[in-house]
C-alpha positions as CSV (number, residue, x, y, z in Angstrom):
1,M,8.9,0.2,-8.7
2,V,5.8,-0.9,-10.5
3,N,3.7,0.4,-7.6
4,I,5.5,3.7,-7.5
5,L,5.1,4.3,-11.2
6,G,1.5,3.2,-11.2
7,T,0.6,5.5,-8.2
8,S,2.2,8.4,-10.0
9,R,0.4,7.5,-13.2
10,Q,3.6,7.1,-15.2
11,F,2.1,4.3,-17.2
12,A,4.2,4.6,-20.4
13,I,7.4,4.4,-18.2
14,L,5.8,1.5,-16.3
15,W,5.3,-0.6,-19.4
16,D,8.8,0.2,-20.7
17,F,10.1,-1.0,-17.3
18,L,8.2,-4.2,-17.5
19,I,9.3,-4.9,-21.1
20,E,12.9,-4.2,-20.1
21,M,12.6,-6.6,-17.2
22,R,11.1,-9.3,-19.5
23,E,13.9,-9.0,-22.0
24,S,16.8,-8.8,-19.5
25,H,15.6,-12.0,-17.8
26,D,16.9,-10.5,-14.5
27,F,13.5,-10.4,-12.9
28,E,10.5,-12.7,-13.1
29,I,7.3,-10.9,-13.8
30,N,4.5,-12.7,-12.0
31,Q,0.8,-12.3,-11.5
32,E,1.1,-10.1,-8.4
33,I,3.0,-7.5,-10.4
34,I,0.3,-7.4,-13.1
35,W,-2.3,-7.1,-10.3
36,L,-0.6,-3.9,-9.2
37,V,-1.1,-2.6,-12.8
38,F,-4.8,-3.5,-12.6
39,R,-5.1,-1.5,-9.4
40,S,-3.2,1.5,-10.6
41,Y,-5.3,1.9,-13.7
42,S,-8.5,1.4,-11.8
43,R,-7.6,4.0,-9.2
44,A,-6.7,6.4,-12.0
45,N,-10.2,6.0,-13.5
46,L,-8.8,4.1,-16.5
47,P,-10.8,0.9,-16.4
48,S,-10.3,0.2,-20.1
49,D,-6.5,0.3,-19.7
50,A,-6.8,-2.1,-16.7
51,I,-8.7,-4.5,-18.9
52,R,-6.0,-4.1,-21.7
53,A,-3.4,-5.0,-19.1
54,F,-5.2,-8.3,-18.5
55,D,-5.2,-9.0,-22.2
56,R,-1.4,-8.3,-22.3
57,M,-0.5,-10.8,-19.7
58,A,0.4,-13.4,-22.4
59,E,3.1,-11.0,-23.6
60,F,4.9,-11.6,-20.4
61,G,4.5,-15.4,-20.4
62,L,1.5,-15.4,-18.1
63,R,-1.6,-17.3,-18.8
64,P,-4.6,-15.5,-17.2
65,S,-6.3,-17.6,-14.6
66,V,-9.6,-17.2,-12.8
67,D,-7.6,-15.7,-9.9
68,D,-6.4,-13.0,-12.2
69,L,-9.9,-12.5,-13.5
70,D,-11.2,-12.2,-9.9
71,K,-8.5,-9.7,-9.0
72,L,-9.3,-7.5,-12.0
73,L,-13.0,-7.6,-11.3
74,Y,-12.4,-6.8,-7.7
75,V,-10.3,-3.7,-8.3
76,L,-12.6,-2.4,-11.0
77,C,-15.7,-2.8,-8.7
78,K,-13.8,-1.4,-5.7
79,C,-13.3,1.8,-7.8
80,K,-16.9,1.8,-8.9
81,H,-16.2,0.7,-12.5
82,V,-18.8,-2.0,-12.1
83,K,-20.4,-1.6,-15.6
84,C,-17.0,-2.1,-17.2
85,A,-16.3,-5.1,-15.0
86,Q,-19.6,-6.7,-15.9
87,Q,-19.1,-6.0,-19.7
88,F,-15.6,-7.5,-19.6
89,F,-16.8,-10.6,-17.6
90,D,-19.6,-11.2,-20.1
91,R,-17.0,-11.1,-22.9
92,V,-14.6,-13.6,-21.3
93,K,-16.6,-15.8,-19.0
94,H,-16.8,-18.6,-21.5
95,K,-13.0,-18.9,-21.3
96,F,-12.9,-19.4,-17.5
97,E,-14.5,-21.7,-15.0
98,A,-16.0,-18.9,-12.9
99,K,-16.8,-19.8,-9.3
100,A,-19.1,-18.3,-6.7
101,K,-16.3,-15.9,-5.7
102,T,-16.2,-14.4,-9.1
103,Y,-19.9,-13.8,-9.2
104,S,-19.9,-12.5,-5.6
105,I,-17.4,-9.8,-6.5
106,L,-19.8,-8.5,-9.2
107,V,-22.9,-8.9,-7.0
108,R,-21.2,-6.8,-4.3
109,G,-20.0,-4.3,-6.8
110,W,-23.5,-3.7,-8.1
111,G,-24.7,-3.5,-4.6
112,D,-22.1,-0.9,-3.6
113,I,-23.5,1.5,-6.3
114,G,-27.1,0.8,-5.3
115,E,-28.0,-1.4,-8.3
116,A,-29.8,-4.2,-6.5
117,V,-31.6,-5.3,-9.7
118,E,-28.3,-5.9,-11.5
119,A,-26.9,-7.6,-8.5
120,R,-29.9,-10.0,-8.5
121,K,-29.4,-10.8,-12.2
122,V,-25.7,-11.8,-11.6
123,F,-26.8,-13.9,-8.6
124,D,-29.4,-15.7,-10.6
125,E,-26.9,-16.3,-13.4
126,M,-24.6,-17.9,-10.8
127,L,-27.4,-20.2,-9.7
128,G,-28.1,-21.1,-13.3
129,R,-24.5,-22.1,-13.9
130,G,-24.7,-24.5,-10.9
131,C,-21.9,-22.8,-8.9
132,A,-21.5,-24.1,-5.4
133,L,-22.8,-21.3,-3.3
134,D,-21.3,-20.4,0.1
135,V,-22.3,-17.9,2.7
136,L,-20.1,-15.2,1.2
137,A,-22.1,-15.4,-2.0
138,Y,-25.4,-15.1,-0.2
139,N,-24.0,-12.2,2.0
140,S,-23.1,-10.3,-1.2
141,L,-26.6,-10.4,-2.4
142,L,-28.1,-9.7,1.0
143,E,-26.0,-6.6,1.3
144,A,-26.8,-5.5,-2.3
145,L,-30.5,-5.8,-1.6
146,C,-30.3,-3.9,1.7
147,K,-28.2,-1.1,0.2
148,G,-30.8,-0.9,-2.6
149,G,-33.6,-0.4,0.0
150,N,-35.0,-3.9,-0.4
151,V,-34.6,-5.1,3.2
152,D,-37.8,-7.1,3.2
153,E,-36.7,-9.1,0.1
154,A,-33.3,-9.6,1.7
155,Y,-34.9,-10.9,4.9
156,K,-37.0,-13.3,2.9
157,M,-33.9,-14.7,1.2
158,F,-32.1,-14.8,4.6
159,R,-34.8,-17.1,6.0
160,E,-34.4,-19.5,3.0
161,I,-30.6,-19.8,3.2
162,G,-30.7,-22.7,5.6
163,S,-32.8,-24.8,3.2
164,H,-29.9,-24.5,0.6
165,G,-27.5,-26.0,3.1
166,V,-25.8,-22.8,4.0
167,E,-25.7,-21.5,7.5
168,P,-25.7,-17.7,8.0
169,D,-22.7,-16.3,9.8
170,A,-22.1,-13.1,11.9
171,C,-21.6,-11.1,8.7
172,S,-25.1,-12.2,7.5
173,Y,-26.7,-10.7,10.6
174,A,-24.5,-7.6,10.6
175,I,-25.9,-6.7,7.2
176,F,-29.3,-6.4,8.7
177,I,-28.0,-4.5,11.7
178,R,-26.4,-1.9,9.5
179,A,-29.6,-1.6,7.4
180,Y,-31.8,-1.2,10.5
181,C,-29.5,1.3,11.9
182,E,-29.7,3.3,8.7
183,A,-33.5,3.1,8.9
184,N,-33.3,4.2,12.6
185,N,-35.1,1.0,13.6
186,I,-33.5,0.4,17.0
187,H,-36.0,-2.2,18.0
188,S,-35.2,-4.4,15.0
189,V,-31.4,-3.9,15.6
190,F,-31.7,-5.4,19.1
191,S,-34.0,-8.2,17.8
192,V,-31.2,-9.2,15.4
193,L,-28.6,-9.0,18.3
194,D,-30.8,-11.3,20.4
195,R,-31.1,-13.8,17.6
196,M,-27.3,-13.8,17.2
197,K,-26.9,-14.6,20.9
198,R,-29.2,-17.6,20.5
199,Y,-27.0,-19.0,17.7
200,D,-23.8,-18.1,19.6
201,L,-22.7,-15.6,17.0
202,V,-20.7,-12.5,18.0
203,P,-20.8,-9.2,16.1
204,N,-17.4,-7.6,15.3
205,V,-16.3,-4.3,16.6
206,F,-17.5,-2.4,13.5
207,T,-21.0,-3.7,13.9
208,Y,-21.1,-2.8,17.5
209,N,-19.8,0.7,16.7
210,C,-22.6,1.1,14.1
211,I,-25.2,0.5,16.9
212,I,-23.4,2.7,19.4
213,K,-23.4,5.6,16.9
214,K,-27.1,5.2,16.3
215,L,-27.9,5.0,20.0
216,C,-25.9,8.2,20.8
217,K,-27.6,9.9,17.9
218,N,-30.9,9.1,19.4
219,G,-29.9,10.3,22.9
220,K,-29.7,6.7,24.3
221,V,-26.2,7.1,25.8
222,E,-26.9,4.7,28.7
223,D,-27.8,2.0,26.3
224,A,-24.5,2.7,24.5
225,Y,-22.6,2.2,27.7
226,Q,-24.5,-1.1,28.2
227,L,-23.4,-2.2,24.8
228,L,-19.8,-1.4,25.6
229,H,-20.0,-3.7,28.6
230,E,-21.7,-6.4,26.5
231,M,-18.9,-6.2,23.9
232,M,-16.2,-6.9,26.5
233,E,-18.3,-9.7,28.1
234,R,-18.5,-11.4,24.7
235,G,-14.8,-11.0,24.0
236,V,-14.9,-8.0,21.7
237,S,-12.5,-5.2,22.6
238,P,-14.0,-1.8,22.0
239,D,-11.7,0.4,19.8
240,A,-11.1,4.2,20.0
241,W,-14.1,4.8,17.7
242,S,-16.4,2.9,20.2
243,Y,-15.5,5.3,23.0
244,N,-15.1,8.4,20.8
245,T,-18.7,8.1,19.6
246,I,-19.9,8.3,23.2
247,L,-17.4,11.0,24.0
248,A,-18.7,13.1,21.2
249,Y,-22.2,12.9,22.8
250,H,-20.8,14.1,26.1
251,C,-18.9,16.9,24.5
252,E,-21.9,18.0,22.4
253,H,-23.9,18.2,25.6
254,S,-21.2,19.9,27.7
255,E,-21.0,17.0,30.1
256,V,-17.5,17.7,31.4
257,N,-17.3,15.2,34.2
258,R,-18.6,12.3,32.1
259,A,-16.3,13.2,29.2
260,T,-13.2,13.3,31.4
261,K,-14.3,10.1,33.2
262,L,-14.7,8.3,29.8
263,I,-11.1,9.1,28.9
264,S,-10.0,7.4,32.2
265,I,-12.2,4.4,31.4
266,M,-10.5,4.1,28.0
267,V,-7.1,4.0,29.6
268,K,-8.3,1.5,32.2
269,D,-9.7,-0.7,29.4
270,N,-6.3,-0.6,27.5
271,C,-7.7,1.5,24.7
272,L,-5.5,4.6,24.5
273,P,-7.3,7.8,23.6
274,D,-6.3,9.1,20.1
275,R,-6.2,12.4,18.4
276,H,-9.9,12.7,18.1
277,S,-10.5,11.8,21.7
278,Y,-8.1,14.5,23.0
279,N,-9.2,17.1,20.5
280,M,-12.9,16.7,21.4
281,L,-12.2,16.9,25.1
282,L,-9.8,19.8,25.0
283,K,-12.2,21.8,22.8
284,L,-15.0,21.2,25.3
285,L,-12.9,22.1,28.3
286,V,-11.7,25.4,26.7
287,R,-15.2,26.2,25.5
288,V,-16.7,25.9,29.0
289,G,-13.8,27.7,30.7
290,R,-12.3,24.7,32.5
291,F,-8.8,25.8,31.7
292,D,-7.4,24.0,34.7
293,R,-8.7,20.6,33.5
294,A,-7.5,21.3,30.0
295,T,-4.0,21.9,31.3
296,E,-4.2,18.6,33.3
297,I,-5.3,16.7,30.3
298,W,-2.6,18.3,28.1
299,E,0.1,17.4,30.6
300,S,-1.1,13.8,31.0
301,M,-1.1,13.1,27.2
302,G,2.6,12.4,27.1
303,E,2.3,9.9,30.0
304,R,-0.2,8.0,27.9
305,G,2.0,7.9,24.9
306,F,0.2,10.6,22.9
307,Y,2.0,13.6,21.5
308,P,-0.1,16.5,20.2
309,S,-0.1,17.1,16.4
310,V,-1.0,20.3,14.6
311,S,-4.7,19.7,15.0
312,T,-4.5,19.3,18.8
313,Y,-2.4,22.5,19.1
314,S,-4.9,24.3,16.9
315,V,-7.8,23.3,19.1
316,M,-6.1,24.9,22.1
317,I,-4.9,28.0,20.2
318,H,-8.2,28.7,18.5
319,G,-10.2,28.0,21.7
320,L,-8.0,30.3,23.8
321,C,-8.0,33.1,21.3
322,K,-11.8,33.3,21.7
323,K,-11.5,33.6,25.5
324,K,-11.0,36.8,27.3
325,G,-7.6,37.2,28.9
326,K,-6.2,34.0,27.3
327,L,-4.4,35.4,24.3
328,E,-1.0,35.2,26.0
329,E,-1.6,31.5,26.8
330,A,-2.6,30.9,23.2
331,C,0.8,32.5,22.2
332,R,2.6,30.1,24.5
333,Y,1.0,27.1,22.8
334,F,1.9,28.5,19.4
335,E,5.5,29.0,20.5
336,T,5.7,25.4,21.8
337,M,4.3,24.1,18.5
338,I,7.1,26.0,16.7
339,D,9.7,24.7,19.1
340,E,8.4,21.1,18.4
341,G,8.9,21.7,14.7
342,I,5.2,21.4,13.8
343,P,4.1,23.8,11.0
344,P,0.9,25.6,12.1
345,Y,-2.3,25.8,10.0
346,A,-2.6,29.0,8.0
347,S,-6.0,29.6,9.7
348,T,-4.3,29.4,13.1
349,I,-1.7,32.0,12.1
350,E,-4.5,34.2,10.8
351,M,-6.6,34.0,13.9
352,L,-3.7,34.6,16.3
353,R,-2.3,37.5,14.2
354,N,-5.7,39.1,14.0
355,R,-6.3,38.8,17.7
356,L,-2.9,40.4,18.4
357,I,-3.6,43.2,16.0
358,G,-6.9,43.8,17.7
359,F,-5.1,44.3,21.0
360,G,-2.4,46.5,19.4
361,L,0.3,43.9,20.2
362,L,2.2,44.3,17.0
363,D,5.5,43.6,18.8
364,H,4.2,40.2,19.7
365,I,3.6,39.5,16.0
366,E,7.2,40.3,15.2
367,I,8.5,38.2,18.1
368,L,6.5,35.2,16.8
369,A,7.6,35.8,13.2
370,C,11.2,35.9,14.2
371,K,10.8,32.7,16.2
372,M,9.3,31.1,13.1
373,E,12.2,32.2,11.0
374,R,14.6,30.6,13.4
375,G,12.6,27.3,13.3
376,T,14.1,24.0,12.3
377,S,11.4,23.4,9.7
378,C,11.6,25.1,6.2
379,S,7.8,25.1,6.2
380,I,7.7,27.1,9.5
381,Q,10.3,29.5,8.2
382,E,8.2,30.1,5.1
383,L,5.0,30.7,7.2
384,A,6.7,33.6,9.0
385,K,5.6,35.7,6.1
386,E,2.0,34.9,6.8
387,M,2.5,35.9,10.5
388,R,3.8,39.3,9.3
389,G,0.9,39.6,6.9
390,N,3.2,39.7,3.8
391,K,1.5,36.7,2.3
392,A,-2.2,35.8,2.1
393,C,-3.2,32.9,4.4
394,V,-4.5,30.1,2.2
395,R,-6.3,27.2,3.9
396,S,-5.8,23.7,2.6
397,R,-8.7,21.3,2.3
398,N,-7.2,19.0,4.8
399,E,-6.9,21.8,7.3
400,E,-10.5,22.8,7.0
401,T,-11.6,19.2,7.4
402,E,-9.5,18.8,10.5
403,L,-10.8,21.9,12.2
404,E,-14.5,21.2,11.3
405,S,-14.4,17.6,12.4
406,E,-13.1,18.1,15.9
């Protein structure tokens, strides 16, 4: 209930509910519940209210601990309210025995908003208070420095970590890999990878995906394939994004055979293609006129446990509408979508309707509108007006994003 009220920003009702629970003694209010309040206020861009919630913990018989402080600082920084988090910490730090974790949260927070100087100040204060530093604390500063463009300074610190009795982990190296990828320094990326191998450290799938994306952007798709093989050899399973990044390259370069082969490789490697995989491939096949292959892929999706959503239907309908002699087939996909109870995008209705009008097929428009009125979904029934042109087609932001991203 607290989460629901907080998410819907019904904060007055939320506090009334908590007070009622406190007075009824039917339910114990614990720290986790107050943490939900912290998060809700932070996400609602009300950092001062999140801080007041911390100050009100005593009203509910809760004595704030350093864990509560850490949670508040974390949600504030996560929502970019780093300045408020820092000001609050400076006000209350004398009341708590802050540890490296507390300072690391602030260091990472400043780093996330590109304030490397402030991050360094917090780190130096942590050193001055004699906190026992761990690799997470160092990683927070390394990441903050790299995000602030101070990669050389970060690397200098990285070389000194060992002398402080802390061994860098895979995350430490991953910070530099991401920084070098952003700087388009592929040579340095592979130098870091080689060093990780010497210390028997394995990057996670997200780090590998970052490199694969950069390789494909630079046209080095063969190197990307080699990295896929290296991942599997080192026990890291590529995910859909690993393959989709390479698939996007093949689709952009109209490499039909390699794109379809990659889908088969995904299935063989126990990584089922997702919505993005199929949407990219179908869009390519329709664009280049390989309608037979598009049909084969469409019919095989169900066998692989994938069932098309509105965006996948839209890829087919939009693509077919643009092809000579394929309007009838576009209508069939539209009808199937209606039969499946999937409300179409307004832009899909608009495109199909305009194409039918262009060919003088007004009776087809009425047939589709009647079918929509008989649909099982109220949303589809309402959209029948748009098919007839009785209501302006209004695109949603999600719809535009979906269509542009595929």
